[in-house]
C-alpha positions in Angstrom: 15.7 72.8 15.2 15.8 69.0 15.3 12.2 68.8 14.1 13.0 70.9 11.0 16.0 68.8 10.3 14.1 65.5 10.7 11.3 66.8 8.4 13.9 67.8 5.8 15.3 64.3 5.9 11.9 62.8 5.1 12.1 64.4 1.7 13.4 61.7 -0.7 13.5 63.8 -3.8 11.8 66.9 -5.3 9.9 64.5 -7.5 8.3 62.9 -4.5 7.6 66.1 -2.6 3.8 66.5 -2.0 3.0 63.4 -4.0 1.9 59.9 -3.0 3.7 56.7 -4.1 2.0 54.4 -6.6 3.1 51.0 -7.6 4.8 50.4 -10.9 2.3 47.5 -11.5 -0.5 50.1 -11.5 0.8 51.3 -14.9 1.8 48.0 -16.5 0.7 47.8 -20.1 -0.5 51.4 -20.2 1.1 54.2 -22.2 2.3 56.8 -19.8 4.5 59.9 -20.2 7.5 60.6 -18.0 7.8 64.3 -17.5 10.2 64.5 -14.6 12.6 62.2 -12.8 15.4 62.1 -10.3 17.9 59.5 -9.1 18.4 58.7 -5.5 20.7 56.4 -3.5 19.2 55.4 -0.2 21.8 54.8 2.5 24.5 52.6 1.1 22.2 51.0 -1.5 22.1 51.1 -5.2 20.8 54.1 -7.1 17.3 54.0 -8.6 15.1 56.5 -10.4 12.0 58.2 -9.2 9.6 59.0 -12.0 6.7 61.5 -12.3 4.1 60.5 -14.9 2.1 63.3 -16.5 -1.1 61.2 -16.3 -0.8 61.0 -12.5 0.0 64.5 -11.3 -0.3 63.7 -7.6 1.7 60.5 -7.7 5.3 59.2 -8.2 6.7 55.8 -8.9 10.1 54.2 -8.2 11.8 52.6 -11.2 13.3 49.2 -10.7 16.8 48.2 -11.5 16.3 47.6 -15.2 14.5 50.9 -15.7 17.1 52.7 -13.6 19.9 51.2 -15.7 18.3 52.5 -18.9 18.4 56.0 -17.6 21.9 55.6 -16.3 22.9 54.4 -19.7 21.3 57.5 -21.2 23.2 59.6 -18.7 26.5 58.0 -19.8 25.7 58.8 -23.5 24.6 62.4 -22.8 27.3 63.2 -20.2 25.4 63.6 -16.9 22.1 62.5 -15.3 21.1 66.1 -15.0 21.2 66.3 -18.9 18.8 63.4 -18.9 16.5 65.2 -16.5 16.7 68.4 -18.6 15.9 66.4 -21.8 12.9 64.7 -20.2 11.6 68.0 -18.9 12.0 69.6 -22.3 10.5 66.7 -24.2 8.5 64.3 -22.0 9.0 60.6 -22.9 6.0 58.3 -23.7 6.7 54.8 -22.5 5.0 51.5 -21.7 6.1 49.4 -18.6 5.6 45.7 -18.7 6.4 42.9 -16.3 9.0 40.4 -17.8 10.4 37.1 -16.5 14.1 36.5 -16.7 15.3 33.7 -19.0 17.7 32.4 -16.3 16.9 31.2 -12.8 18.2 33.3 -9.9 20.3 32.1 -7.0 17.1 30.8 -5.3 16.4 28.5 -8.3 13.4 30.6 -9.4 12.9 32.8 -12.4 13.0 36.5 -11.4 10.6 39.1 -12.7 11.5 42.7 -13.6 9.9 45.8 -15.1 10.9 46.5 -18.7 10.4 49.9 -20.4 9.5 50.4 -24.0 9.6 53.8 -25.6 6.4 54.6 -27.4 5.9 56.8 -30.5 
């Protein structure tokens, strides 16, 4: 019984189930298509999105804070995050991820980098 419970807790999201993690940097500056996503909140941390990209059927990627916020903003506009998921599944979204550097220095005195997402035609 405990073995089954512990195995079920290993599953982060249906989007990750049976897939290997890839790094967001692997798809920088490449047009990819988001065809499924989920949002997770690990422990007491902040929520973030888990993305499945059509071009990489056996992989998933975690969205950073900026990408996650874009999808949370969309959820606010549509009403729920589930409505965003349904919309993406019905009409996959072509995007390009790029690495950006913040214009302000962080608390450590250094410029922070983040992943930006641009919607492609």
